[in-house]
N, C-alpha and C positions, 0 to 999 in steps of 0.2 A: 522516566527517563521518559520513553515513551511518551507517556498520558498527557503531558503537560503539549507534547507539538499541536495538537488539535487535527491528527491526522493521523488517516489509517493509508492501508494499500493493502488493493485486491488483485486476485493475479488474475489477472483475463482470459491466458492462454501459459502455456507451458512453458513460452519467452518471454510473457508482454505484461502486463500490470500495470493500474488504474491507482491511481494517488488524489484519496478524499477527504476530505475536510470537513471533521466533524463540526466547527465550526458555521460553515456557511452550508451542512447540509448537501453538499453537489460537490461533482469530482473537477479537479481542477487541471487532471490533465487523465489523457488516458492512452493507452497504446502504448507501451517507452516498455523498452524494454530497461532489465536492471542498470544496466551504465546511465544510460538515457536517463531515470530516474535520482539518480545519486550523482548525477554531475548537476541539475536542475536544482534540486535540492542544495547542497551547497555551493551552487550561486546566488540562490535567491535567501536564506541564510548562511550569509557568512562567519556568522557564532556558534553555528551548526556546525556537527563533528561528522564523519560519513560513519560512525559507529550507529546513530541515531538510527539515520534513516537505514542502514542493512538493520536493525533490528527489525526495523516493520515489514521489511521486505524479508527479512526470517519468517517473520509472527506469520503472512501473509502466506508463504508457503508451506509450514508448517500445517494453518488452519485446513489447507486446500489438499492436505496428504492425511490429516485426520478427518480430514468427511468424507473426503473420497471422489471429490467434484474435479472437474476439470475447469470449469469457469466461473467468475464470480456470482454471476445469474444460476448458480445452481446451487452455489451453497447455504445451506440452513442461516449460518451468519448473517448473510447477506438478504436471507429471506426475511429474518424476523427483525431490522431493521439494525444492526448492532454497528 
């Protein structure tokens, strides 16, 4: 599901996120709250579901918790170009 979206979410700070497009290899949105990100996604993709974008945000939170970093710039995942 989430892999088909060509999107990835990175956590910028404890309550701020960035939406990355793997299709264009650039940030689409930066420095948003979780709710702002969800609302933008639902507005831009009326066929999308809240569960799709929530899964991406949850994955960003899980990666951050797993690698012990606070921002995407410090993340081994980000530094590896994934």
